VOGU-3710 file (C-alpha; in Angstrom, 3 decimals, decimal comma):
1> mgggfaepni> 156,198/-98,498/-102,187  154,733/-95,006/-102,266  154,822/-91,886/-104,368  152,974/-90,572/-107,414  154,918/-92,371/-110,122  153,208/-94,874/-112,373  154,281/-98,189/-113,785  154,108/-97,821/-117,608  152,969/-101,391/-118,285  149,724/-101,182/-116,288
11> klkqyidltn> 146,515/-100,368/-118,167  145,505/-96,700/-118,313  143,040/-96,689/-115,404  145,421/-98,714/-113,272  148,240/-96,449/-114,409  146,428/-93,377/-113,128  145,225/-95,118/-109,955  148,706/-96,336/-109,119  150,220/-92,887/-109,449  147,412/-91,468/-107,371
21> heehkghkgr> 148,262/-94,024/-104,735  152,026/-94,047/-104,835  152,600/-90,344/-104,470  151,153/-90,003/-101,019  152,568/-92,402/-98,602  155,239/-90,141/-97,174  154,903/-88,381/-93,823  155,429/-91,350/-91,544  155,432/-91,146/-87,780  153,121/-90,813/-84,785
31> keksyskime> 151,774/-93,997/-83,312  148,287/-95,337/-83,833  146,901/-93,805/-80,647  147,413/-90,294/-82,126  146,510/-91,305/-85,673  143,006/-89,815/-85,717  144,285/-86,421/-84,587  146,948/-86,332/-87,271  144,583/-87,457/-89,993  142,012/-84,878/-88,987
41> kskdlikdyp> 144,581/-82,122/-89,502  145,834/-83,470/-92,829  142,722/-85,121/-94,267  142,667/-82,775/-97,261  146,061/-84,111/-98,343  145,172/-87,808/-98,071  144,567/-89,484/-101,409  143,048/-92,803/-102,350  145,295/-95,886/-102,220  144,126/-98,458/-104,787
51> sfdglteesl> 145,017/-102,114/-104,502  146,377/-104,282/-107,297  145,476/-107,863/-106,650  147,345/-110,275/-108,851  150,135/-107,821/-109,718  153,290/-109,704/-110,767  156,880/-108,712/-111,418  156,568/-110,006/-114,983  153,714/-107,588/-115,656  155,956/-104,615/-114,899
61> ednsslkktl> 157,956/-102,902/-117,601  161,674/-102,367/-117,179  161,087/-98,595/-116,899  159,319/-99,087/-113,587  160,445/-97,976/-110,137  158,689/-101,041/-108,698  160,703/-103,413/-110,860  163,960/-101,585/-110,150  163,173/-101,637/-106,421  162,504/-105,389/-106,520
71> hfvgknkrvv> 165,837/-105,882/-108,292  167,731/-103,951/-105,598  165,912/-105,705/-102,734  166,541/-109,236/-103,953  164,952/-112,415/-102,602  164,340/-113,922/-99,180  164,944/-110,733/-97,182  163,401/-109,286/-94,052  162,028/-105,996/-95,355  160,442/-102,917/-93,822
81> dfgcatgyla> 158,440/-100,942/-96,385  157,990/-97,351/-95,216  154,887/-96,154/-97,022  153,534/-99,588/-97,776  150,115/-98,202/-98,831  147,772/-101,077/-99,738  150,686/-103,513/-99,896  150,995/-103,891/-103,659  154,804/-103,852/-103,401  154,624/-106,174/-100,411
91> qllklngcvv> 152,738/-108,751/-102,454  155,538/-108,716/-105,054  158,182/-108,972/-102,342  156,290/-111,839/-100,749  156,356/-113,694/-104,073  160,151/-113,332/-103,923  160,289/-114,991/-100,523  160,609/-111,776/-98,501  158,965/-111,181/-95,136  157,572/-107,655/-95,107
101> tgvdynqeaa> 156,689/-105,286/-92,292  154,734/-102,292/-93,517  154,497/-98,749/-92,187  151,950/-96,224/-93,406  150,018/-93,259/-92,023  146,801/-94,166/-93,859  144,886/-96,541/-91,593  142,516/-97,823/-94,276  145,378/-98,629/-96,641  147,316/-100,233/-93,792
111> qeaerycqev> 144,415/-102,589/-93,084  144,402/-103,716/-96,697  148,194/-104,151/-96,686  147,886/-106,665/-93,851  147,017/-109,288/-96,476  150,615/-109,213/-97,705  152,610/-107,955/-94,717  153,589/-109,881/-91,627  152,775/-106,722/-89,682  151,561/-103,239/-90,552
121> ivadldftsv> 152,156/-100,266/-88,267  150,226/-97,022/-88,585  152,711/-94,226/-87,911  153,919/-90,874/-89,213  157,683/-90,419/-89,422  157,295/-86,681/-88,986  156,104/-87,321/-85,436  157,542/-90,668/-84,404  161,138/-91,777/-84,881  162,121/-94,998/-86,624
131> teifpnqkfd> 163,704/-96,311/-83,430  160,476/-95,669/-81,512  158,524/-97,643/-84,095  161,065/-100,492/-84,091  162,905/-100,480/-80,761  163,977/-104,134/-81,018  163,607/-105,222/-84,643  166,246/-105,556/-87,351  165,768/-105,759/-91,114  167,818/-106,709/-94,141
141> vaifgdvleh> 166,321/-103,947/-96,262  164,483/-100,692/-95,559  162,453/-99,344/-98,475  161,566/-95,676/-98,937  159,580/-95,692/-102,182  158,861/-92,025/-103,045  158,692/-91,199/-99,335  161,732/-89,125/-98,365  160,553/-86,092/-100,338  157,426/-85,959/-98,141
151> lrnpwkvled> 159,286/-85,744/-94,856  160,210/-82,688/-92,851  163,540/-84,171/-91,849  164,585/-87,036/-94,141  168,157/-86,694/-92,838  167,087/-87,692/-89,314  164,955/-90,561/-90,630  167,870/-91,994/-92,618  170,228/-91,658/-89,662  167,762/-93,478/-87,386
161> tknilepdgy> 167,186/-96,199/-89,973  170,789/-97,386/-89,587  169,798/-98,568/-86,100  167,234/-101,042/-87,449  169,381/-102,560/-90,202  171,265/-105,817/-89,918  175,073/-105,534/-90,219  174,860/-106,173/-93,959  171,510/-104,376/-94,338  170,827/-101,534/-96,743
171> ivasipniah> 168,286/-99,005/-97,977  166,422/-98,957/-101,284  164,809/-95,625/-102,109  163,126/-94,037/-105,096  163,174/-90,244/-105,214  161,721/-87,898/-107,882  164,077/-85,708/-109,900  163,240/-82,000/-109,558  165,746/-81,263/-112,356  163,599/-83,048/-114,970
181> gairlallqg> 163,577/-81,064/-118,220  159,844/-80,308/-118,004  160,347/-78,674/-114,601  163,202/-76,583/-115,992  161,027/-75,419/-118,872  158,261/-74,512/-116,426  160,711/-72,407/-114,412  161,794/-70,626/-117,603  158,161/-69,532/-117,907  158,159/-68,438/-114,259
191> kfeytqfgil> 155,976/-71,371/-113,182  156,284/-73,740/-110,225  152,720/-74,949/-109,926  151,917/-77,754/-107,498  149,785/-80,593/-108,783  147,868/-83,453/-107,205  150,440/-86,015/-108,331  153,899/-86,211/-109,865  157,168/-84,399/-109,271  155,364/-81,238/-108,111
201> dnthlrfftk> 152,962/-83,136/-105,857  151,367/-80,750/-103,381  152,521/-82,828/-100,405  156,211/-82,776/-101,334  158,248/-80,907/-98,738  161,698/-81,631/-100,172  163,024/-81,554/-103,721  166,117/-83,387/-104,892  168,516/-83,542/-107,816  171,038/-86,332/-108,350
211> ktiedlfett> 173,689/-84,251/-106,581  171,546/-83,457/-103,545  170,428/-87,098/-103,307  174,074/-88,098/-103,134  174,623/-85,422/-100,484  171,556/-86,638/-98,539  172,925/-90,163/-98,201  176,542/-89,164/-97,720  175,774/-86,731/-94,885  173,621/-89,322/-93,121
221> gysikaidrt> 176,344/-91,961/-93,193  175,588/-94,055/-96,284  177,524/-95,144/-99,332  175,489/-95,351/-102,526  176,358/-98,624/-104,222  173,980/-98,394/-107,169  171,804/-95,800/-108,895  169,119/-96,605/-111,434  166,565/-94,378/-113,116  163,057/-94,286/-114,493
231> kldiftdvhl> 162,701/-92,170/-117,606  159,984/-89,863/-118,931  160,266/-87,691/-122,034  160,503/-83,943/-121,494  157,558/-83,349/-123,818  154,757/-85,656/-122,676  151,081/-85,598/-121,781  151,660/-87,760/-118,693  150,431/-85,838/-115,642  153,578/-86,483/-113,600
241> vpsfnrddfh> 155,332/-83,414/-115,079  154,143/-80,133/-116,661  153,117/-80,432/-120,317  154,476/-78,192/-123,084  154,708/-77,978/-126,849  158,147/-77,733/-128,422  157,014/-74,600/-130,244  156,685/-72,814/-126,883  160,489/-72,521/-126,617  163,476/-71,638/-128,768
251> qevitqieqd> 165,200/-74,707/-130,155  168,562/-73,699/-128,639  166,956/-73,691/-125,159  165,526/-77,175/-125,700  168,842/-78,427/-127,071  170,744/-77,117/-124,066  168,362/-78,830/-121,629  168,351/-82,105/-123,570  172,159/-82,229/-123,409  171,897/-82,964/-119,676
261> deadtlqfvi> 171,900/-86,748/-119,174  169,339/-86,426/-116,361  166,895/-84,172/-118,239  164,509/-87,086/-118,871  165,071/-88,793/-115,498  161,783/-89,029/-113,617  163,035/-90,881/-110,527  166,313/-92,039/-109,108  166,271/-95,496/-107,539  169,026/-95,852/-104,957
271> qafpsaiedk> 170,678/-98,749/-103,171  172,714/-97,451/-100,222  174,625/-99,185/-97,427  175,593/-97,682/-94,072  179,176/-96,516/-94,327  181,624/-98,528/-92,235  184,772/-96,857/-90,913  186,744/-98,752/-93,562  184,392/-97,474/-96,264  184,745/-93,925/-94,999
281> yialkaeyty> 188,533/-94,322/-94,965  188,506/-95,671/-98,512  186,164/-92,885/-99,623  188,294/-90,227/-97,921  191,462/-91,729/-99,376  189,892/-91,753/-102,833  188,755/-88,175/-102,367  192,236/-87,221/-101,114  193,834/-88,882/-104,146  191,392/-87,135/-106,435
291> lkeqysqlve> 191,995/-83,758/-104,789  195,756/-84,328/-104,912  195,526/-85,047/-108,623  193,366/-81,987/-109,075  195,915/-79,943/-107,112  198,772/-81,231/-109,262  196,840/-80,372/-112,388  196,084/-76,913/-111,029  199,764/-76,367/-110,143  200,735/-77,473/-113,640
301> qatylesqlk> 198,147/-75,148/-115,145  199,315/-72,299/-112,896  202,941/-72,865/-113,956  201,942/-72,877/-117,607  199,806/-69,770/-117,167  202,660/-68,023/-115,323  204,995/-68,851/-118,227  202,407/-67,566/-120,659  202,010/-64,429/-118,563  205,754/-63,745/-118,602
311> htqseltltn> 205,860/-64,317/-122,348  202,888/-62,025/-122,817  204,454/-59,368/-120,591  207,691/-59,576/-122,643  205,709/-59,191/-125,849  203,798/-56,309/-124,306  207,048/-54,566/-123,314  208,392/-54,986/-126,852  205,127/-53,717/-128,267  205,261/-50,682/-125,969
321> lklqefqqaq> 208,807/-49,903/-127,167  207,704/-50,153/-130,775  204,710/-47,985/-129,967  206,978/-45,341/-128,381  209,247/-45,418/-131,436  206,250/-45,052/-133,694  204,914/-42,172/-131,601  208,350/-40,455/-131,726  208,517/-40,917/-135,504  204,977/-39,573/-135,755
331> ietqleqaky> 205,986/-36,464/-133,759  209,028/-35,900/-135,982  206,887/-36,344/-139,082  204,404/-33,806/-137,730  207,287/-31,323/-137,100  208,547/-31,835/-140,691  205,043/-31,317/-141,966  204,833/-28,090/-139,977  208,138/-26,864/-141,496  206,979/-27,664/-145,021
341> qvkietlqsq> 203,713/-25,930/-144,294  205,580/-22,773/-143,291  207,672/-22,936/-146,489  204,561/-23,442/-148,580  202,861/-20,496/-146,943  206,015/-18,337/-147,553  206,142/-19,361/-151,240  202,423/-18,700/-151,601  202,992/-15,212/-150,130  205,874/-14,556/-152,545
351> iqqkesnvqe> 203,815/-15,754/-155,491  201,005/-13,458/-154,471  203,506/-10,557/-154,265  204,907/-11,369/-157,749  201,425/-11,627/-159,159  200,648/-8,224/-157,681  203,826/-6,743/-159,235  203,006/-8,263/-162,628  199,523/-6,800/-162,470  200,930/-3,368/-161,706
361> leymivamqt> 203,305/-3,626/-164,703  200,415/-4,691/-166,907  198,488/-1,649/-165,770  201,540/0,547/-166,562  201,943/-0,976/-170,035  198,271/-0,423/-170,807  198,587/3,145/-169,581  201,649/3,746/-171,743  200,000/2,194/-174,796  197,041/4,526/-174,505
371> skfwlvreqw> 199,146/7,712/-173,935  199,708/10,433/-176,696  203,435/9,876/-176,589  202,959/6,216/-177,367  200,621/7,037/-180,291  203,167/9,570/-181,781  205,900/6,967/-181,351  203,771/4,426/-183,189  203,313/6,845/-186,128  207,020/7,707/-186,186
381> lkvkdfwqri> 207,980/4,039/-186,333  205,581/3,500/-189,243  207,047/6,509/-191,160  210,565/5,282/-190,457  209,752/1,842/-191,721  208,204/3,273/-194,916  211,218/5,477/-195,643  213,623/2,585/-195,240  211,697/0,525/-197,811  211,843/3,377/-200,341
391> qrm> 215,562/3,730/-199,953  216,043/0,050/-200,591  214,190/0,392/-203,865
//
């Protein structure tokens, strides 16, 4: 089993060595006669494959792609392990009664894997097809442990693999999750930096999410029967994903990412069977039923929305009528205000005219009071009043 994903139960040095080894067994293909030419071109990308003598299934933690792969493979099977590396998975399979044929493009690792494999073939799947490697052999299980993401055309490899499976044969594959929360956080910072190992391994050619993994197998003629996962916290110092501090991001961003069930999924481990015509019919019928239900729901929603639209349009019409009435009343009110304004201005003009007349009369009275005639009249009235008092005496 290949790929750069560690088994958490192995001691630290082994942990690092295993990830160094696992991540780089993809790129299968060309036959041994052209091996040296291929390796010369890609020697900078080849990484060390450690061996793990004495590795047992019991020593693996449950959160281990190896253990999950062993569970999906089962016991007493004829197995082909694409990317067998030094054969550390093969030795576990052998303990379970399986007969293993290994394929790897690293000749040195392949030689070591021969201790556990019935046969090891040096080949690169980017240059040699599965059917060329195995023109006459059939297997119960084909394993692609962290391999498919390394291939130029994993679709073609999966299609060809159906030809080497027994009638009830199946594929077990582990594939890294590019939608891991740490990768999302890195993208938010504008980073997509390749590393020597892990999800962003510098030899990965393809990147998959759960949805695109499902599409990969469906389009190549497989039905996924089971999906398992290995988990790794978003914030971790493990070198398989970028490392961050929580304080580097707003809490609402972290919360939104953590709400995704797959945010802490490191790898998906898949068990997939070639789709028979009956399976395709059942799948299509199920999809048809689902789409029919969706259509019925959409029709129901459309009917409800149409009813709501009519009701809203009726309310809008009524509102427009009320608005027109209000506007008409407003116009009439403005006309009344204009009439009252004219009356007020007329009254103000009349008042000003009266005030002017009163002022003129006041001026006339003052003028009369200061005239000689008015003074003589004042004296006469005083004399008259005095004479009348004497007569009454």
